[in-house]
Every structure is written in structure tokens, then in C-alpha cells.
TIRO-428580 format. One record per residue (C-alpha): z negated, x, y. Coordinates in steps of 0.2 Angstrom, whole numbers, plus 5000, padded with zeros to 4 digits. Layout:
BEGIN
ZXY...
//
This chain:
BEGIN
466945304665465645344678466345434693465945614694465045684710466245774722464945914724464546064713462746094706462446264700461146404698460746504714460746684716460246814728461946814736461646634741460146674751461046664768461646484764459846434759459146494775460446404785459946244775458146274779458546284798459646134798458745984807459445834798458545874782457145804772456045894759454545884748453546034742452946184751454346234763454346424768454846484785456446584786456846724784456646704765456746884760455346854747456046694740456846764724455346874721454446724714454946664697455746494695456546434679457946344689458546364707459946244709461046234724462246094729463746114739465446034743466846144735467946114750466546174762465846314752464846394766463646244769462346194756461946004754460346034744459246154736457946134722456646234712456046194695454746294684453746274669452146264679451646184695451646284712449746274714449046444718447246404712447846344695448246474682449946454675449446414657448146284661449146154669449146044653447246044653447146014671448245854670447345784655445645814663446145754681447345604678447545454668448945504657449645414641451145524639451345654625451545804637451745974630452246154635453946134629454445954633453945964652454546044668453946034686454945994701454146104714455246094729456746004736457746004752459245894756460345844770459945664775461845614773461745634754460245534747461045524729460945704726459145694721459545594706460945704702459945864702458645784691459845734678460645904679458945974673458945844658460745894654460246074653458546054644458745944629456945974624456245924641455745734641454645734657454945804674453345814685453145824703451345864710450945774726449545844736448245744746449045674762448645574778448945384776449745374793451045514790452745474782452645514763454045644759453845604741454445424742456245474738455745544721454445414718455745284714456345374699454645404691452945334688451445394698449745434690448145454701446545544697445245464685443845364692444745324709444845154716446445064722446045084740445745274738447245314728448545314742447745474750447245564735448245694726449345624712450745664700452445584698453145594681455045554678455445504660457145564653457645384647457345314664458645414674459945474661461445364659461545244644462745294631463045174616463845214599464745084588465945084573467745104578468844954576470744964573471044894590470245054598471745154591472545184607471045234617470445354602472145434600472145464619470445554618471045664603472645714612471745814625471145934612472145904596473845834601474645894585473845754575474845624584476445724580475945744562475245564558476045454570475345344584474245234574473445354562471645304567472045114564472845154547471345254542470145124547471044984537471345104522469445144522468944954523470244914509469645054497467845044501467645224505466045264515467045344529466245314547467245334563466045304577466445294595465345324610465545204625465045264643465345144657466445034646467545184642467645284626466745444629467145524612467245494593466545574577467245544560465845554546465745544527464345564515465545604500465045784497465245894481463545984480464146084465465646154474464746204490463346284480464646384470465546444486464146464499462346544499461346384502459746424493458746434509459346264513458746184497460646184491460746024502459945914489458445794490456945874482455345764486453745844482452845744468454345654463455345664447456545804447458145844438458846024436460546094433461046274431462746364432463346534435463646604452464046764460462846824474463046954486461647074490461847194504461047364501459647424512460247554524459147694516460147684501461847724508462047904514460447994510460548144498459248054486460347894486461947994481460948104469460547954458462347914455462947964438464348094437465848054426466748204419468548184413468948254396467648374388465948404395465848554407464248644412463948724429463548884421465248894413466148904430466349084436465649104454466849144468466149324470466749364452468449414448469549264442471249284433472549174441473249144424471749074416472348904413470748854403469748904418470848804430470748644419468848654418468648694436469748554442468848434431467148484438467748474456468548304453467048234444465848294458466948254473467648094465465948024463465548044481467247994487467347834476465647784481465647794499467447724502467247574491466447404495465347404480464247544487463847434502463747264494463247214476464047064469463047004454463146864442461646754442461046584436460846464450459646314446459646164458458246044458458445864465457645694464457945574450457645394449455845364444456345234430457545354422457145394404458645504399458845664409460445714400461545654414460845774427462545824433463045644436461445624447461845784456463345704463462245574471460745684476461545764491460545764507461945794519463445714527465045794533465745784551467645784548468145764566467345774583468245744600467545724617468345634632468745774645467945674659466245684650465045834652464945954637463045924636463445754629463745844612461945844609461845654611463245634598462345744586460845634587461945484584462645564568460945584561460545404566462045344556461345424540459445404542459045454524460045624525459345784532460845894535462445884544463945994539465446054548466946144539468046244550469746304543470146484546471746444555470946314567470446364585468946264590469046164606467846184620466846024615466846084596466246254602464846174612464346064597464346204584463046304593461746184586462246234569461946374557463346464549463146494530463846644521465246634508464946704490466046844485467146744473467246594485468746484483468446394499469146484514468346364527466846414536465246304533464046264547462446164544461146074556459546004550458745844557457045924562458046044573458445894584456945774582455545894577454245924591453846104594452146164599451446334603449646394599448746554600448646634582447146594572446446714559446546574546448446574549448646764546448946744527450446624531451146744544451046894533451846794519453346754531453546934534453347004517454246864507455546934495457346864495457546684489457246654471458446564460457446414460457546304475455946234481455346124495453546154503452246024501451945904516452845784526454645794521455345754538454445904546454446024531455546174533455946304519455746484524456546634517456746814523458346904518457647084519456147164512454947234525454647424522452947494518452947594535453247434544451947334534450647474540451047444558450947254556449247274548448647384562449347254575448447104568446847204565446847254583447247074588445647004579444447144580444747234597444047134611445147234624446747224614448347214624449247114611449446924612450146824597450646644596451246534582452646404584452346234575453546094571452945914568451745794574449845794575449645734558450745864550451346024557452246174549452246344556454046394559453846554568452746674578452846804592451846954596451847024614451247174624451447234641452947344645452647474658454047604656455447504666455847664677456247774661457247634653458247604669458847784669459847764653460247574654461047474668459647374675459147324693458047434703456147394702456147284717454647174712453547284702451947234712452247044710452547024692452347094675453547134661453147114643453847184626454247084611453447174597453947054584454746884584455046784568455746604569456646494556458546504559458646314562457546324577458246484585459346374597457746334606457446514611457346474629455946354630454946444617455146614626454746534643453146454636452446604628452846714643451946594654450346624644450246804649451146794666452646894661454246884671455446974658455247014640456147164632456447214614456847384607457747414591457747604587459247654576458447814570456747754567455647604563455847444572454847284569455847124566456547004579457546854574458046804591459146964596460646854596459846734609459246874621460346964634460947134629460647274641462147384644461947574643462447664659464347684659464247864665462847984660461848034675460848194678459048134681458448314683457048304669455548404672454848424655455148364637453948214639455048134652455647964646454347944632453747764629451947724631450847744615449247664611447847734600447547584589449347564582450447704576452047644584453547764582453847874597455247824608456147924621457247824632458247974637458748044621458447914607459747794600459147624605459747444606458947354620458947164623457947064636457546884641457346854660456646674657458146604665459346474657460446554644462346544647463646604636464946714646466646774641468346704636468246654618470146694614470346724596470846904593471047014577470947204579471447324566470547494567468947564574469547704585468747764601469847634611469247494599467447534602467747544621468647384621467347294611465947354623466947314638467247134632465447104627464847164644466247084654464946984664463947124670464247184688463547324699462647194710461847114694462346934701462446864683460946964677459846894690460446714688460546684669460046744652461846804649462446794631464146864626465446744620466846814610467946774595468446944588468747004570468947184567469747254551469047424546469047524530467447514519465947614525466647654543465547544553464047564541464147754544464347734562462747644564461847734549460147804555459347864538460548004535459548164537460348334536459248464527459748604538459548514555457948424550458548254557459148324574460348214583461348374588461948394570463848394568463648234557462748134570463448204586465048134593466448214603466948064614466348014631464647924633465447754636466147764618464747854610463447724617464447584608463647644592462147744599461347614612462147444607462547354591464247284591463947194574462847064583464446994592465947054582466447004565466847164555467947134539467947284528469547314518471247404517472747334526474147284514475347184525475647094541476546924539477246894557478046724552476346644546475346754558474246814543473546994539473447024520472147144513472047234497470647124490471746964492470846924508472046834521471546834540472446724552472746784570473346724586473446894594473447054585472847214592473247384583471947514587471847614571472647774577471847924569471848104575472048204559473048194543474548254534476148204543477248184527475948124515476348014500475747834505475747774487474647914480472747924482472148064493471448214483469548224481469448394489470448354504469548314521470148254538468848214551469248044559467647944558465747984555466047934537467148084534465848194541464548124529465748144514466148324519464248364521463848294503465348384496464848544504463048524498463648484480464548644478463248754486461748684476462748694460463448864464465248814459466148874474467548984466468848984480468748984499468648824510470148814520470148744538471848714545472248664563472148704581470948654595469048644598468648524584469148664572467848784578466548644578466948614560466848804556465148814565464548664554465048754538464248914543462648834548462548724533462448844519464248904518464449094519465749154532466749254519466949094509467949014524469749044528470448984545472248954546472948924563474748844565476048924576475748864594477348874604477148954621477648814633477048734650475648614649476248454657474748354652472948424651472248394634470348394632470348444614471348604616471148754627472348904626471149004637469648984626470548994609470849184610468949204613468449084599469649164587468749334590467049254588467549174571468249344565466649424570465649304559466749364544467949214542469649264536470949214548472849184547473749154563475449064566475548994548476148814547475648704533477048674520476348584505474848554493474848614475473848514463472948544447473748454432472548304434473448274451471748224458471248384466472048524476472248694468473048784482473948764499475548834504475948894521477448964530477149114542478049114559479249194563479549284546479649124537478749204522477649084512475849114506474849024494472949014496471748944483470448824489469048714483469048604499470448584511469948524529471448474539471448464558473348444560473648304572474548154564474047994573474847874561474647884542476147854531475347704523475147614540476947664545477647584529476647424533477347414551479147444545479047314532478347184545479747224557478747314570479947444580479447624577480147784583479547954576478047874569477547794585477547614590478747554603477847454617478247394634477247424650475947294645475747374628476547234619477647274603479347184599478147044593477446954608475846924598475547104593474847234605474547424602473747564612473247734608473947904603475247824592476247724605477847764614478147664630479947614634480547624647479647794649478447784664478147924676476247934672475147994658474747854646474147944630472548064629471747954642470047884645469647754631468647644644470147634656471247584641470047454636470047384654471847374655471947284638470647154643471647114659473347104649472546984636471746874650470046914644469446974661469846934679470247044693471647164694472147334687473447464691474647534678474247714681472647804674471347884685469747904675469348074667469348104648468148224640467748324624466048394619465648494604464548634596465448804595464948954584463549064589462548914595463648874610463948704617465448664627466248514637467948504643468348364656470148324662470948204674472548114669474148154678474548014690476348084691477348184678479048204684479348334698477548404697477048574693476348604676474448654674474848844673475248834692473548754696472248854705470848914693469048954698467849034686466049094685465049184672463149194675461649194664462749154649463549004657465449004658466348884669468148854674468748734687470648694690471248624706472948544709473948584724473148434733471448514730470848384718469848444703470948414687469848504674468048564671467648674657465848734653465248834639463348874638461948914626460748814636459948654628460448534641461648384642463248424651463948254651463448224670464948344675466048194672465548134690466448284698468148294689469448204699468548234715469248324731468448494734467948434751466948294743466048424732465248514747466848614751466648694734468248804735467748884751466048924745466748994729467949104738466549164750465549214735464149084738464349004721463749114706463648974693464648814694463348734682461948774694462948714708463248544701461348524698460948544716460048394724461548334735462548294719461348154716462248054729463948064720463148004704462447844711463147684705463547624723464347784729466047704727465547564738465047704751466847774749467547604752466547574768467047744774468947704772468647544781467747634795469147764797470447634797469547534811469447684822471247724820471747544824470647534839471747644850473547654845474147734861473247904861474348044857473648134842474748284844473648344858472248454851470948384862471348204857471348244839469648334841468948184850469548074836468848184822467148194831467048004832467547984814466248114809464848024818465247864810465347934792463648024795462947854800463647774784462947914774461147894782461247704779461647734761460247854758459047744767459547594757459447674739458147804743456947754730458247764716458447954719457448084710457648214724456848174740458048154755457448164773457948034786458148064805456747954809455548064798456048214808455648124824453948074817453648244811453248184793454448304785
//
């Protein structure tokens, strides 16, 4: 094996700038290309596709070499997109250069002691760019007498001189040096394995799959080779040799059962993996399959979608008019009425409940006849044996095993894939089957990224995952051309093509370059209108801002359009960066940003996203490309979302002091009716491509999660953006793609409802402030569904948990689905439910507990159902305590339910000290809210604990609810049509039974965990409200910030680096809409210590009430803000108050002293003053760290001074104050452009410019 270099080659970032400057100033170096003079502050303002640095890992501070590569030459007078025309017109070239197979080597500097680095850095580019075959160096005209700096690179390539130049003139003329991939890359040879290779092959396999030797013995490869030779099976074991050592192996076979695969996987868009040559004689076979069709999102939760569902009545038919309204007198002994009423309620609510909580509402499984076409021998006269020929009509082979020598680079997997197709030149597809219990090795994961995963059929009997790669993906040449009007029909056909038909077809043309195209989802009429307007503007508007390019595959004789892209300028970066975590606009005068309007590309070619995007962006001189998917609106298609870098929403909502409602609106144009987008308020998913090399980031440890709680969403978001940092080091170096292997088990409809954007409330007119759409969690959790789409990176499996088999590490679902796990995370704690429910009985149809958005949608449709049909006979009972109860009552009152039709029952609340501040409850506000609800006309029962449910005879609906009054212990029975329960019960009885059966330790319906949140099973973890930590710690670990819980989990599971502390410090919050059009927010800080600390009643409270705004702030004895409560009618976001909870009053501009002096009339206005913007900046924490170091340094400078003397202490404080002021001024000066308010600096006072 070739000896690997002892130095490291990697992408350079801004943080490497000092080392690059040192290399530029080093005397013993040589270079070619334009060398700048240090300082190099503007070096990274110019785009380069690759900036590679080389250093010795043992001497990290010193660089050995630095190189710049780009997709166009560094020639200022030449437009970036015209270099190909310039080369062909200027030089004598005979190479097939194109935009995608060529890259330019623009600059290189290296220390003289390391001459071999140049070749290594060239091969590094070829390793990373599989489509690049030619590397070009442009050499300017030079003096013949001077030393040629390009001699070092010239020996690796071929020099081309200008046309019509003589031999004597060529030495001084400009020229180009072209390095061919095959001339510099190491030679790797492939051959069939021999029995005598057994020891070497087994040694390679042992590095990734050592269990195979234990299962099959030391000579299983030799035995397999001899057995295959003896039986005549067409099994190929191919080994690769590099430097006379085995670099890896692949085990191939062409024995495939096409019928088995077609019956178990959706392979229609891949031609069912058969040969079907246009013009040849074809055979056809048909058999019945079950196909899954995902319903369009518009058909899930809208009123029109549910109104079309038939209502099934139990027993005799009952008309709405036969039910006596609630306002009439009803005899409680009327059994006939009760029976008819219960049947009607169960039929109405049962339809809603059954539809929205079962899988058939979201995915339709239909029986269909699948017809497969395939080639038949031309001399065949009898087509009656079609099934026999189908077995031999496969156009695919199977990769059974793949292993790579650990001393070989991972990029060699691409060369192995090329050799696989070379072993079967007549076959077009390569397949990989991955069993569900297998964890892919690093080399297998690298190989599989060139494959396309296919979907299982609903009745699939094959549990393996199937991955497919096509020959043209590797060997097809890609070309980019501006869209021609003659191609418009083909482009629009790509967009509007219906889903695949039952008949499998292959387009006419060259079979090697032909690609079958299909679109899974129909394009809506509204989107079609926008597309028509765009193409009309492109071809009929001379000043259009759109540019459109088509992507072709094939050679000059035969090309097939495999995709297209539409771009336009993007000018709203400042507005976007206020809601999303993006670098400040440092280079807005030196480059342009573009927006991807549409991007359609065949799935087999999506792995070449980087060179395609780079090439099209070069045409319009874009440095970054953005794409916006609007959840609640119309979005144009983009097939490359998975290959673009997700943009993280801001982790804490900042107050941007908006001036008017138009702030944050995306730029519109007159010629196209784009939907309006407001970056500040709309729910958007944003991805971008910075034209840098893509790199998958993350730790792909397989993990299975049960549940979709707030902590689950926070954990998924934290893992997806684990690579993102405050200095944007990775963002500026790579096109970062999340890498994770997480499966989440959720009930049917929960995830769909969380992302649904088509539900529209008839009362709120689509407002995002509707109770159904608004969430009560902190912004970090809400943005996981409002401003990002977890479904792009996480596999969600809908189903109901049935059992956990800890022995086999398998989770069994109710639909016979089994999921293997290595580590299991239990995050399915709920908030509300019946504590003593019967886990074996289904929940009543007229019972509601609000734990997910799906529960809100179901409650809304139930409420509208009884209101529109006027069948409300008895009140709606709302039971519970806390802010969510009043938010639900406000929803009922504002959505068609009369207040006198509502009964609020509040349980008995014992008077006790609050050891832990709880964001969802507030004893001070509760008394006021009870009076507000009573003034509305709601009937109220206080201190009445839930006792039991009383059912109608059908056992499907609740007739009445029994409560016990405290302290009299008298029982009351209240009839109801809907019972809404807000009693806290963090674990349902069904899940408790599953845990007990699996042997997980519980205590009082809580999971016992240790300080690392691990249960008694080392592979099962749990966190949330339903855990009990033993031994009990002296800090709060429940009702904490979900984001902080996620960070601790990621650290414990080794899915992120760094460190974390056991105690919690981040604040938690609750937001909601209260009756009489009030909104409230309550923000609390966790208790770092519980034992020996005064309860919250002994905290100091400060309150203000001004202009309808009520604010209350609680301070602990150390003068830290532990709680902020704000209730107001103003239509503004209150989430920014999160920045001020947990801070010391001195940091909040001496808030306590100002309040005591009467200088603060309204805390809400106080926290909107300009100085608060400093605390809300992302780098304020860095300023605090710098201040701590400054204070410590001052103390350490003089340890002999007696600080007990007042004069010495005053002198020290004065020195500290001056240093802190200097730090603050430097902070404002550095980030001044990122503030909305203008802050004056001392130098401006001196100049008199303020």
C-alpha cells in the first residue's frame, strides 16, 4: 500500500488567515499565480471553489502550502462564464472540456522543503471532484530570461500554446497547462479473487465486519470461491490491488428475482429493473400488487376534506332535527333520547376521530395490476413462457458485500463502483440490500451515497432496504445550456406529468443515455399559473431578471434533458438574517446572491448537485443560492433540498424594533404573481448553497426515538444543526449537510398535523395566531416545525407502540412492524390525560386532551360539527388548572361556542410553597382569570376533583362526568357533550403497561433514571416530565428548557463534542392567548439548588400596570431575575423577554433601583429601550467571558494590596470599571452594523459628528 503523506490537507477557513499570512511572508517559498501582499483581509471576500491548506499535524501553527481552485480562471478582463469559448478560440485544444468536468488551479504557494505537496494537492482535488477530469493552469506571458514559476506544475500536465504561433515564439507567449486525471491519479487494478487470497481478504473484512470470521471460520472466502466454481454459480468476488496490496473487495451476482423485487418495492420509475429496448420485441407479464399513495396535504385537515367523509350511524337512523337543543328542557329519564343522542354524537365524532388517528387517512393502499415489459429474443415465436423469460430479463446486478481497506481513502469507493459496472457491461443497475439490523460501516456509508433508496410497498414481505444506482449516473456526461423555447414543452411536461402509470416504458433514443422521468406529486393549478408567468417572462421580456438553464446527459450525438433550474437575484438578505442564523453581510458590495425559483433534476443525478449548482451560479456571478419553502403558502418545486445546506432559525427570538407591517417582506415583481413572504412572521424552511464543497456533518450513530414531545423536537433540531457555531466556521468552509441515522416512532397524524399548512380556521381567517396553529413552547421548539422540516433528515414511522423486546433490541408496533434499535430514547411524555384510564379500552369519542396540534385540529372539527348541526344538548366541560385551561376556554368562546354552554371545573389546589417555578401555572393570575371567565358567563366549579366517567350504553361516548367536592367530599354529576381534560398525567396507562412488561423500572408512573438519564437498561434512555432521578439530585431536572435537555442528551449519547454541566440554567417559557383578547408570556428560570433554599413565596416581586400592560418580575435573594410575567392586549411578540430572565438586576441597567425610585412605569416598555439590544446580540456572551477574564487579570496583577481599606477598594473598582467600559465600546464598535438602534462611539463625539 502506498505510504500516506504525513501532513494534512483540508479546506481553509477565515480562522486560518493568520497562518496563511505567515506563509506569504516566509522567505523560503515558491509560488505561481497572482500573489497578494499581506495583510490579506480581503482574501476570503473573493470566491474560490476550494482553498486548501497543508500542514504538519505535529506543527499546527505553521502551514506548508496553500492553494486556490475555482471553476473559472483568475483573469479579470475575462467574464467568468466565457472561459470555455476563450480556450477554444485562443488555443489548440483537442480535449473534451466542459463546464462540469474542468476546474482551474489559480494560485499555489509552498515551502521549498516539500516539493511533493504539489502533486498531493492536485490529487486531492481529483479525489473530491469525481466529475472533474481536467485541471487547468493559466500561465501568463513572461520574460524568457526569468525563472519560470510554472515549471513545477508543468511536469504533471500538457502545455497548450496559442494558435498560429511559431515554435520560437511559444516560450514567451501565454499558455495553458492541462492536467489530465488519468496522468496523476494512482493506478488501481481489479481482478477476480482467488482462493489463495483468502487470508488477505479476511483481514480486510475483519476491520469492518469481524463477526463474519467468527460465524463462518477462517477460510470462508476460499470455501465460497471453490463452491461457486464447482456449482457454476455466477458469483463474482472481485478484489482491488493498489501498490501490490489488496485495497478492498466486492461480492457481486446477477441472480435477481425481478418479480420478488417488483412485488415488494416501488420500482416503476426505474423500469422495474428490466431491459426494454425501444423497437425490440417485448414480452409483458402482469400481477397484482399493492401500491401506496400519499394523500395531498390539502386533503388532510380542511373542513371540506372532512365534510366529504360519510357518517356511519349505529342502529336506526337519527336526524339532527330529532335532537332537542340544549336550550330546551330535557328529562334525564328519557332513555330513548339518551340513546339517540349518544348514537349521533358517536357517529359524528367517531368519523372525525377514526379518520384523523388512523393511517388510512394519510396513505392510501390500493390493489393494482402491475404490468412489466421486457425484451424477448427476436426469434421467439411463442410468447406463452413470458414468466420464464422475465427471470432472465433483469438489467441489474446485486452487490452482496463491500469492504475497503482502512488504509485506503474513502473516495476510492467511486472507483469500485465503476469497476462493478465494468464487471457487468450489459447491465444498467446496481442494487444493494441492507438488512434492518445491520449498521453500515464507514466505507459502505460512503458508497451508498451514490445510490437511490426505493420505497417499500405496504404489504412488503422483505424487510431489507433496497438501494439502486444507474450506469449513466457514473459514466454519463453532464452539460448545461440556457433554456431554448423549443425545449419548453419538454420542461413543462416534466413538471406536470402525473404519477407513474402502470405500464413501464423507456424513452426512445440511445439506451445508454436514456433516463426515465416521473414526478411523484401533481403540480397544483396555482403553481402552474406562476410557472407559466415565469417562462413567459423569460422568453418575452427583454429585461427579465430570471435565468433558466437545462441539464443534459449524454454525448453530442444523443442528449437527454434530465433537469432544469430557474434563478433570480435575491436582495432581502438583511431581512432573512433577522429570523435565521446567518453571517452578517460583510461582502454585499463584492458579490451577488441568487434565489433558486425552481430546480428539477432526475433523482439518479442529484448526487452531482455541487458541480451543477456551481456551474449555473457562475453564469450569473452568484456567490450564494437560496431556496424558500413556504409552509403556509405556495412553493415552487426544488428536488435538491436534501443536497443544500439548511439554514438554522435563530435560537432565541430577538426584538428587531419593527417600524411598520411591511418590514421583512420579500421583494415582489410585477410580471409574476409570487406569493407574498414575510421573513419575520411567515413559516419558512430555508436552504442555501454557498458553492463550496458539500460535506456531511454529524455522528451517524443509529438511534430510535419513541414520541414527538417538545424535548424530541428540540433534540432533533439540535442534532441536525450540531455543526453550526456562532463564528460560522463550518458555514463559511463547506456546504454543510446533516448526517444522522434517527428513526422516530409517532402516532398516526401527529407529524402530519405539526407541519400541516392548509388547515384554515373559518373564524380566524387563516391567522397564525389561531389556537390551532399557535404553539405554547419556546421559539427553539416551535421553529422545529415552523421554520425547518425535520422530515428531510429524520425517518418518521407512524404507528402505535405494542411492546419493547429488550433481549432482541426490537420495538414491535401494532401493525406487525418491528424496528431494531441500538440505543432507544423514550421521549413520549404527554402533558394531559386520565391518571387511571383503562389502557385496554379505546378513548371515548367526545373526550379530548390537548397534547399535540392534531388534538387541537380534532377538537376544532368536533366543535364545528355540533355547532353547525345545532346538536349541542349539554355543556362542554373543561377540567384542569393552569394557563392552558384559560387558553382553551378562549378558543371555545371565540370559535362559535356560547359561554353559557361551557362549564369550567377546577380541581382542588392545595396551598403549599412553590419550590419550583412552573411556567404553565400562576397562582397570582389564576384568581383574576377565574373572575374574567365568570364575567363571560361560563359556569364555574372550584375545588372539584375528577372522580370517574359515566358512559352511554354504547360505551363509546361519555354521558356525564362525576366530580368530588373538596372539602365536603360530596359528589356531583355533570352531563356533557365534550369533556376536555387538562389534568396532568405525563404517562398514559398503556405506555406504563408496556414498560412494566419489558422490565423497565418505574415508581409512581415515573421512569427511574440515573444522572445520565439512563434506565436500568444501558441501551434505553428517558428524559422529560415522567422521569425520577435516583439518587435524587439537588437541582431541578423537570419542567426545564427543552433545548438544554436536548444538549445534555446529545452529549451523553456521544452525538456532540464539548462539555455540559448537570444543572440546568436556561429559562423555560409558556405563551398563550387568554380570554378578552389578552396574550401572556411567563418565563421562569430553573432552580440551580433546591435544598436549603427559600421557596418562591419569599422572592421579591416587582409589578407594573400601565396602558393595559401588566408585568411582574420576581427576584431571588441574590438579585437574579427568576420569573417574568407579562399580560397585554398589544399585538406584538413577547418572546424577546427570554433574554432578560436569569440575568442579574445590575446587568439590566440597575432595574431594581430604578423601579424603587419610580422611574419605571412599564416593564414592557423598559425592556424595549435601545440598550437592551446589546444583551440580545449573539456575541454578548463572548463579551461577558471577556469581562470575566479582564476582572480576573486585574485581581491577579496585584495580590499584595489590602482591599479592606476603602481607598484601595475604590481604586480597584475604578480600574475595573474603565476596563469594562473599554470592552463594551470595542464590542459596540465591532458589531455596530448589526444593531437596529444607532449607538454613538467616543471618536464620533470628538469629531462632532453626533
